[in-house]
N, C-alpha and C positions, 0 to 999 in steps of 0.2 A: 429879286431876292439874293445876287450876289453881294449886294450891300449889307444884307443882314447876317449873311454867312460870313462874311470881311469882317463885320461890328463884333458877331461870335467870336472868330479867333483870334481878336484881339483882344477882346475882356479875358478870355483864358490865359491869354500869353502874360496879361498884367497879374493876374493874380498869381500864375507860376512864379515869375520875378519876386513879388513881394513876398509869396511863402517863400522862398529859395533865401532872400534877403535875411529874414525874419530867423531862419536857422543858422546862418553863416554868423550875423551881427549878434550875440548875445548881448544882455544888458549888463556883463560885469564877469571878469574872469575870478573863478574860486582860487586864488592864489596866496599863500603867505611866505611870511620870509622874516630873516632878521636883520636889527638894523644894522647898517655896515660896519661899521667901526666901533670897538668898545675898548681898547686896549688892555695892559696887563693890571693885574689887581694887583694892592701890595698893601698889608692889613698891619697896621701899627701894633706894637706888642701890647699885649692885655686888652684890647680893644675888639669890640664888632665894627666890620663894614658892610653897610648896607647897600646894594647896587641893585637898578632896575634896568631891567633889558625890554626893548621896544618889542614886538611883533608887529608889522604891516600886511594888511592883506590887500589886494589889490580891488576890490568891490565891497559896498557896503550894503549890508540887509537889514531888514526889521526887526531881527530878533536876537537875542544873543548866539555866539558861536563858543564852542569850546573844541580848542585840540589839546589832544595829550601829549605828552613831554617822555624822552626818554634821557636818561641823566647816566653819565659816565665819566672814565678819566682815572685819573692818577691820586687827586683831591683825596683825604681820608672822609669817611662820610661824619663822622665829629667835628670837620673842619667848615662845614656851613650847613644852611639849611634852604629847602628850595621847593616848590612847590611841583607836582606831578603833571597840570596844566595848564594852560592859559587861556583867559576868556576874551575875545573882542567883543565888548557891547555894540547891543544895537544901535544901529543908524552911525557907527564910527567903522573907523577901517584902522583901530589900532589898540592893543592891548599890551598888557603890562607885565614881566617875569619880575617878583620880587625874591631876591637872593640875597641872603646873610653870610658875610663870611666871620669866621671865628679864628683866633689868634691861638689854633689849637692841632698840632703837629704838624707847624709850616716850618719849611726851613729858609732862611736868608742866602744860602747858597743855591739851591734846587730850586727851579718852579717846578711847581704839581700842575695839573691841566685840570679843568672842568669842562666837560663837552654836554651840550645841551643839543638836543634833535628833535623836532614836530615829528609826529606821527602822521604817515599820509592814509586819505581816504579815499572812496572812489569820489566822495564830492570835492575833496581838497586837494590839490598841488602845493607840497611845498619846496623851500629852497635847502640850501645846504645848511649843517649843523654849524653853530661855532664853537670855538673852542678856547677856552679862557687861561692865561697862567698866572697863576697864585702861587706869592712868595710872602714869607714874613719881612715887614720893613722894619726901620730904625728907630728908636727913641728919638722924640723933638730935640730939631739940635744939631742931630748928627746925619753924617752920609754913608750911603750904602754904598762901599766900594765892593766892586767884583772885578776878579783878574781870570782870566781863559786864555790857557796854554795849548798850542797844538801840537805834542809833542813829538819829535823827530826819532830818526833811528837809535840816538845817544843819549836819553834822557837823565842819566846820572851827571851829564856834563851842564845842566842847566841850572843855575840861581838867580832867584830874584828876590826881592825885599824892597818894602813901601817904609821911608823912614818918613820920622816929623822933619822939615826943611831947619827947623829952628834949632831943636835939641838936640838930633842927630839918632833919636831913639827909635829902635825899629819896631814897626806895630803889625808887619805882614812880611811874613815870608815863606817859599818852600821848605824851609829846613829850621827843625828846631834850635841849630847851633849856626850861625854864620857859615857857609862854607858848602861844598857840592855835596851830590848825593841823596839829596831834598828826594826826587824821584829814583828812586830803585831801577838800577838796568833791567830791562825789559818790560819799565812801564811803557804802555800804550795807550793811544787814543787821546781825547781832549779835557785836560785837568782846570775843574774849578775851585775858587776859594772867595770867601766873602769876609766882611767885617763891616762895624758900626765905627765910624771913626769921627772925632769933634769936628770943628770946625779950626780950619789952619792950612797951611802951605807943607805939602808935601813932596817927595823924593822920589821917581822909581828909578831903580837900578836894575837892571838883567845882565847875568856875566853869563860864557860861555868857556866852559874849562879849556877844551881845545883849543880856541881862538878861532873858529870858522863857523861861527854862528849856530843856533839853535834853534827849537820850537817857536812859530808866532804868538805872538801872544798880544792882547787888548785889556787896558783896563778903562772900566767905567765908576761914576759915580751916580746913583739914582738913575739909572738907565742910560745916560750921557756918556760918549765915549771922552775917554782925557787921555788918552796915550795907546798908541800902535805901533807893535813892530813884526813885519813878514818874517824875521827869524834870520835876514841878513845882516847880522852886524858885528863879525868878527870875535873880537873877545869880549864886547861889552856895548852896552848902550843905554840911556838915561833920560828920564825928562820930568817934568814938573807939571803940579796941578794943585787947584785948591777949592778946596770945600768951606763955602759960605754960611 
């Protein structure tokens, strides 16, 4: 009789353990997230740019799953087309969001943003939203030159220019005529400029009227930094770069 009771207790214990194990170890977690890196979006003049964004789930099911999307940001609605949902096909863990970016109301100076978020439900946990930076590119063969100047307390003392190193022609500057005062007194914050320049060798020159240095400045070509200064350059500093 004692053996029968012992066997019964062991049987009940095993059943209870298996039941708890089934509750803890679900066959897969219902979790969805965007691909990790997408990069910035540059739209060539007069063209459309198609981009596919992947969504991955941590589990696989035997039926299609549709996830609703919310789209926001500073990008004009006329600058893109995008779906309002993404479908994860049955027996897979990847879906695609097909977005088309258009050369409409885009700027070569200012990056606009497009944010996409998945809608969480009782049956699905979703990861963080993604935000894409979108800007207008340059014609084929040109380089997109961007300048960023972090002004100090005396912006009127700063003068910078980018010249063709061969001809000496000034192609970009912060003043319509060579000289100081391109940033009026009282101007604050970060100032940005951009232009499309052809292949060639270039000279960047930065001057401070008072001779004690001024705002920090960086120059990039197609997103790659080619010049920088922390602002401690006395009366001036210069550098060179090439657009291939």
